[in-house]
DOGU-926738 format. One record per residue (C-alpha): residue in three letters; residue number from 1; x, y, z. Coordinates in steps of 0.25 Angstrom, whole numbers, plus 5000, padded with zeros to 4 digits. Layout:
- res | n | X | Y | Z
- ALA | NUM | X | Y | Z
...
REM end
This chain:
- res | n | X | Y | Z
- UNK | 1 | 5200 | 4998 | 5059
- UNK | 2 | 5212 | 4988 | 5056
- UNK | 3 | 5222 | 4998 | 5061
- UNK | 4 | 5234 | 4991 | 5069
- UNK | 5 | 5243 | 5001 | 5077
- UNK | 6 | 5254 | 4990 | 5077
- UNK | 7 | 5255 | 4990 | 5061
- UNK | 8 | 5267 | 4996 | 5055
- UNK | 9 | 5262 | 4995 | 5040
- UNK | 10 | 5248 | 4994 | 5034
- UNK | 11 | 5245 | 4980 | 5029
- UNK | 12 | 5232 | 4984 | 5022
- UNK | 13 | 5223 | 4978 | 5033
- UNK | 14 | 5217 | 4992 | 5036
- UNK | 15 | 5202 | 4992 | 5034
- UNK | 16 | 5195 | 5001 | 5024
- UNK | 17 | 5188 | 5012 | 5032
- UNK | 18 | 5175 | 5015 | 5024
- UNK | 19 | 5170 | 5029 | 5025
- UNK | 20 | 5155 | 5031 | 5026
- UNK | 21 | 5143 | 5035 | 5035
- UNK | 22 | 5145 | 5027 | 5048
- UNK | 23 | 5132 | 5032 | 5055
- UNK | 24 | 5122 | 5021 | 5055
- UNK | 25 | 5111 | 5031 | 5056
- UNK | 26 | 5114 | 5037 | 5043
- UNK | 27 | 5108 | 5034 | 5029
- UNK | 28 | 5121 | 5032 | 5023
- UNK | 29 | 5127 | 5023 | 5034
- UNK | 30 | 5138 | 5014 | 5029
- UNK | 31 | 5140 | 5002 | 5038
- UNK | 32 | 5153 | 4999 | 5031
- UNK | 33 | 5159 | 5013 | 5034
- UNK | 34 | 5170 | 5013 | 5045
- UNK | 35 | 5173 | 5028 | 5044
- UNK | 36 | 5163 | 5039 | 5043
- UNK | 37 | 5164 | 5048 | 5031
- UNK | 38 | 5162 | 5047 | 5016
- UNK | 39 | 5150 | 5057 | 5017
- UNK | 40 | 5140 | 5061 | 5028
- UNK | 41 | 5130 | 5052 | 5034
- UNK | 42 | 5116 | 5054 | 5030
- UNK | 43 | 5105 | 5053 | 5040
- UNK | 44 | 5093 | 5045 | 5038
- UNK | 45 | 5080 | 5052 | 5037
- UNK | 46 | 5068 | 5042 | 5038
- UNK | 47 | 5056 | 5052 | 5037
- UNK | 48 | 5043 | 5052 | 5046
- UNK | 49 | 5038 | 5039 | 5042
- UNK | 50 | 5051 | 5031 | 5044
- UNK | 51 | 5060 | 5029 | 5056
- UNK | 52 | 5075 | 5026 | 5057
- UNK | 53 | 5080 | 5012 | 5060
- UNK | 54 | 5095 | 5010 | 5063
- UNK | 55 | 5100 | 4996 | 5062
- UNK | 56 | 5114 | 4994 | 5068
- UNK | 57 | 5125 | 4995 | 5057
- UNK | 58 | 5115 | 4996 | 5046
- UNK | 59 | 5111 | 5011 | 5046
- UNK | 60 | 5097 | 5017 | 5047
- UNK | 61 | 5084 | 5013 | 5040
- UNK | 62 | 5071 | 5020 | 5039
- UNK | 63 | 5059 | 5012 | 5042
- UNK | 64 | 5044 | 5016 | 5042
- UNK | 65 | 5038 | 5020 | 5055
- UNK | 66 | 5027 | 5012 | 5061
- UNK | 67 | 5017 | 5023 | 5065
- UNK | 68 | 5008 | 5022 | 5077
- UNK | 69 | 5005 | 5028 | 5091
- UNK | 70 | 5018 | 5029 | 5099
- UNK | 71 | 5013 | 5036 | 5112
- UNK | 72 | 5013 | 5025 | 5123
- UNK | 73 | 5001 | 5032 | 5130
- UNK | 74 | 4992 | 5030 | 5118
- UNK | 75 | 4981 | 5019 | 5117
- UNK | 76 | 4986 | 5016 | 5103
- UNK | 77 | 5001 | 5016 | 5106
- UNK | 78 | 5009 | 5008 | 5096
- UNK | 79 | 5022 | 5002 | 5101
- UNK | 80 | 5026 | 4998 | 5087
- UNK | 81 | 5024 | 5012 | 5081
- UNK | 82 | 5037 | 5020 | 5078
- UNK | 83 | 5031 | 5033 | 5074
- UNK | 84 | 5018 | 5040 | 5080
- UNK | 85 | 5006 | 5042 | 5071
- UNK | 86 | 4999 | 5051 | 5080
- UNK | 87 | 4988 | 5040 | 5083
- UNK | 88 | 4990 | 5039 | 5098
- UNK | 89 | 4978 | 5039 | 5106
- UNK | 90 | 4980 | 5043 | 5121
- UNK | 91 | 4966 | 5042 | 5128
- UNK | 92 | 4962 | 5053 | 5138
- UNK | 93 | 4955 | 5065 | 5140
- UNK | 94 | 4957 | 5075 | 5129
- UNK | 95 | 4948 | 5086 | 5134
- UNK | 96 | 4957 | 5097 | 5140
- UNK | 97 | 4945 | 5102 | 5148
- UNK | 98 | 4944 | 5089 | 5156
- UNK | 99 | 4951 | 5087 | 5169
- UNK | 100 | 4955 | 5073 | 5163
- UNK | 101 | 4962 | 5079 | 5151
- UNK | 102 | 4974 | 5071 | 5146
- UNK | 103 | 4984 | 5079 | 5138
- UNK | 104 | 4990 | 5067 | 5132
- UNK | 105 | 4977 | 5061 | 5127
- UNK | 106 | 4974 | 5061 | 5113
- UNK | 107 | 4961 | 5054 | 5113
- UNK | 108 | 4949 | 5056 | 5123
- UNK | 109 | 4946 | 5045 | 5132
- UNK | 110 | 4932 | 5050 | 5134
- UNK | 111 | 4934 | 5054 | 5149
- UNK | 112 | 4934 | 5069 | 5147
- UNK | 113 | 4919 | 5070 | 5148
- UNK | 114 | 4907 | 5067 | 5140
- UNK | 115 | 4907 | 5065 | 5125
- UNK | 116 | 4900 | 5076 | 5116
- UNK | 117 | 4888 | 5072 | 5108
- UNK | 118 | 4884 | 5060 | 5118
- UNK | 119 | 4874 | 5059 | 5128
- UNK | 120 | 4878 | 5062 | 5143
- UNK | 121 | 4884 | 5050 | 5149
- UNK | 122 | 4885 | 5043 | 5135
- UNK | 123 | 4898 | 5035 | 5133
- UNK | 124 | 4903 | 5031 | 5119
- UNK | 125 | 4915 | 5021 | 5120
- UNK | 126 | 4924 | 5021 | 5108
- UNK | 127 | 4937 | 5025 | 5102
- UNK | 128 | 4940 | 5039 | 5104
- UNK | 129 | 4953 | 5040 | 5097
- UNK | 130 | 4951 | 5047 | 5083
- UNK | 131 | 4963 | 5040 | 5077
- UNK | 132 | 4958 | 5026 | 5081
- UNK | 133 | 4951 | 5017 | 5070
- UNK | 134 | 4938 | 5016 | 5078
- UNK | 135 | 4937 | 5030 | 5083
- UNK | 136 | 4923 | 5034 | 5088
- UNK | 137 | 4920 | 5049 | 5088
- UNK | 138 | 4908 | 5046 | 5097
- UNK | 139 | 4916 | 5039 | 5108
- UNK | 140 | 4916 | 5046 | 5122
- UNK | 141 | 4924 | 5035 | 5129
- UNK | 142 | 4935 | 5026 | 5124
- UNK | 143 | 4949 | 5021 | 5126
- UNK | 144 | 4960 | 5014 | 5118
- UNK | 145 | 4953 | 5001 | 5119
- UNK | 146 | 4942 | 5007 | 5111
- UNK | 147 | 4951 | 5011 | 5099
- UNK | 148 | 4957 | 5004 | 5087
- UNK | 149 | 4969 | 5011 | 5082
- UNK | 150 | 4975 | 5012 | 5068
- UNK | 151 | 4988 | 5005 | 5066
- UNK | 152 | 4997 | 5010 | 5054
- UNK | 153 | 5004 | 5000 | 5046
- UNK | 154 | 5003 | 4993 | 5032
- UNK | 155 | 4990 | 4987 | 5030
- UNK | 156 | 4993 | 4981 | 5016
- UNK | 157 | 4995 | 4966 | 5018
- UNK | 158 | 5003 | 4965 | 5005
- UNK | 159 | 5014 | 4974 | 5011
- UNK | 160 | 5026 | 4969 | 5018
- UNK | 161 | 5023 | 4980 | 5029
- UNK | 162 | 5009 | 4975 | 5031
- UNK | 163 | 5005 | 4976 | 5046
- UNK | 164 | 4992 | 4968 | 5050
- UNK | 165 | 4989 | 4977 | 5062
- UNK | 166 | 4989 | 4990 | 5053
- UNK | 167 | 4976 | 4996 | 5052
- UNK | 168 | 4980 | 5009 | 5044
- UNK | 169 | 4990 | 5009 | 5032
- UNK | 170 | 5002 | 5017 | 5035
- UNK | 171 | 5008 | 5017 | 5021
- UNK | 172 | 5019 | 5007 | 5025
- UNK | 173 | 5013 | 4996 | 5015
- UNK | 174 | 5020 | 4992 | 5003
- UNK | 175 | 5019 | 4980 | 4993
- UNK | 176 | 5032 | 4976 | 4986
- UNK | 177 | 5032 | 4971 | 4972
- UNK | 178 | 5034 | 4975 | 4957
- UNK | 179 | 5028 | 4989 | 4955
- UNK | 180 | 5031 | 4990 | 4940
- UNK | 181 | 5017 | 4989 | 4933
- UNK | 182 | 5023 | 4983 | 4920
- UNK | 183 | 5031 | 4972 | 4927
- UNK | 184 | 5027 | 4958 | 4927
- UNK | 185 | 5029 | 4957 | 4942
- UNK | 186 | 5021 | 4970 | 4944
- UNK | 187 | 5012 | 4970 | 4957
- UNK | 188 | 5001 | 4980 | 4958
- UNK | 189 | 5001 | 4979 | 4973
- UNK | 190 | 5016 | 4982 | 4974
- UNK | 191 | 5019 | 4996 | 4980
- UNK | 192 | 5034 | 4995 | 4981
- UNK | 193 | 5043 | 4989 | 4970
- UNK | 194 | 5051 | 4977 | 4976
- UNK | 195 | 5060 | 4975 | 4964
- UNK | 196 | 5052 | 4962 | 4959
- UNK | 197 | 5048 | 4968 | 4946
- UNK | 198 | 5054 | 4961 | 4933
- UNK | 199 | 5067 | 4967 | 4928
- UNK | 200 | 5065 | 4970 | 4913
- UNK | 201 | 5073 | 4978 | 4903
- UNK | 202 | 5069 | 4991 | 4896
- UNK | 203 | 5074 | 5005 | 4894
- UNK | 204 | 5080 | 5011 | 4907
- UNK | 205 | 5085 | 5024 | 4902
- UNK | 206 | 5076 | 5036 | 4907
- UNK | 207 | 5079 | 5044 | 4895
- UNK | 208 | 5074 | 5034 | 4885
- UNK | 209 | 5060 | 5036 | 4879
- UNK | 210 | 5057 | 5021 | 4883
- UNK | 211 | 5062 | 5022 | 4897
- UNK | 212 | 5056 | 5011 | 4905
- UNK | 213 | 5058 | 5015 | 4920
- UNK | 214 | 5054 | 5000 | 4924
- UNK | 215 | 5065 | 4994 | 4916
- UNK | 216 | 5077 | 4989 | 4924
- UNK | 217 | 5087 | 4984 | 4913
- UNK | 218 | 5089 | 4993 | 4901
- UNK | 219 | 5087 | 4985 | 4888
- UNK | 220 | 5093 | 4995 | 4878
- UNK | 221 | 5079 | 4999 | 4873
- UNK | 222 | 5079 | 5014 | 4877
- UNK | 223 | 5075 | 5024 | 4866
- UNK | 224 | 5078 | 5038 | 4867
- UNK | 225 | 5071 | 5050 | 4860
- UNK | 226 | 5079 | 5057 | 4849
- UNK | 227 | 5086 | 5070 | 4852
- UNK | 228 | 5079 | 5082 | 4849
- UNK | 229 | 5082 | 5089 | 4836
- UNK | 230 | 5090 | 5101 | 4837
- UNK | 231 | 5084 | 5114 | 4830
- UNK | 232 | 5090 | 5118 | 4817
- UNK | 233 | 5102 | 5128 | 4817
- UNK | 234 | 5097 | 5142 | 4815
- UNK | 235 | 5098 | 5147 | 4800
- UNK | 236 | 5111 | 5156 | 4797
- UNK | 237 | 5107 | 5170 | 4793
- UNK | 238 | 5108 | 5173 | 4778
- UNK | 239 | 5120 | 5180 | 4773
- UNK | 240 | 5119 | 5195 | 4770
- UNK | 241 | 5115 | 5199 | 4756
- UNK | 242 | 5126 | 5204 | 4747
- UNK | 243 | 5126 | 5219 | 4745
- UNK | 244 | 5119 | 5225 | 4732
- UNK | 245 | 5129 | 5227 | 4720
- UNK | 246 | 5133 | 5242 | 4718
- UNK | 247 | 5125 | 5250 | 4708
- UNK | 248 | 5131 | 5250 | 4694
- UNK | 249 | 5140 | 5263 | 4691
- UNK | 250 | 5133 | 5274 | 4683
REM end
């Protein structure tokens, strides 16, 4: 990048062109690289429960999805949702035999005809969406205003990801703290270790008989089992017997 077409000799001012992955959408993106090379770029796979977020010049990160209804036609449409959880309730007539049948409807609005099991002309107003919190299986008429919808999120107030509006725990909660039960700073409520456990010494060699997987610093106390004893060598065969002496002359 510091090349000068007028230069007649190199004065050492040329910049060092670092080679690496220059694609910001890759897992091994190198912001310092000026030239693509040094290995192929690795794509980022976030899985079904996470989404890709790309920050300018910083690469791609995977962040948890916020689940909810993403269909704007639904009564419980959630503009904040980033992934659909199949909870959308679109009210309308769901009876294919009715002239007012609505192919887009997922929840009956009670206007396809009389409800079974009720007296003629009886109207039971209530929530008719099975996915709603206050679903009423006996309702023959109702709308979105009659339903209360579950909202996924962290319901544990001790978690950094707590959402006060959530009614259903979606598994996104975690409580940071020390998770080593034999540590003085151990927290029984912690679900994710945050590095706050005490640093203590012990045997850190996995091959030792007294290996301590929780120790961070080796104190030279490792003990090892003695090597197995080798079987004794096989006995050498006995030498052959000497031939018998010749008989005496007659």
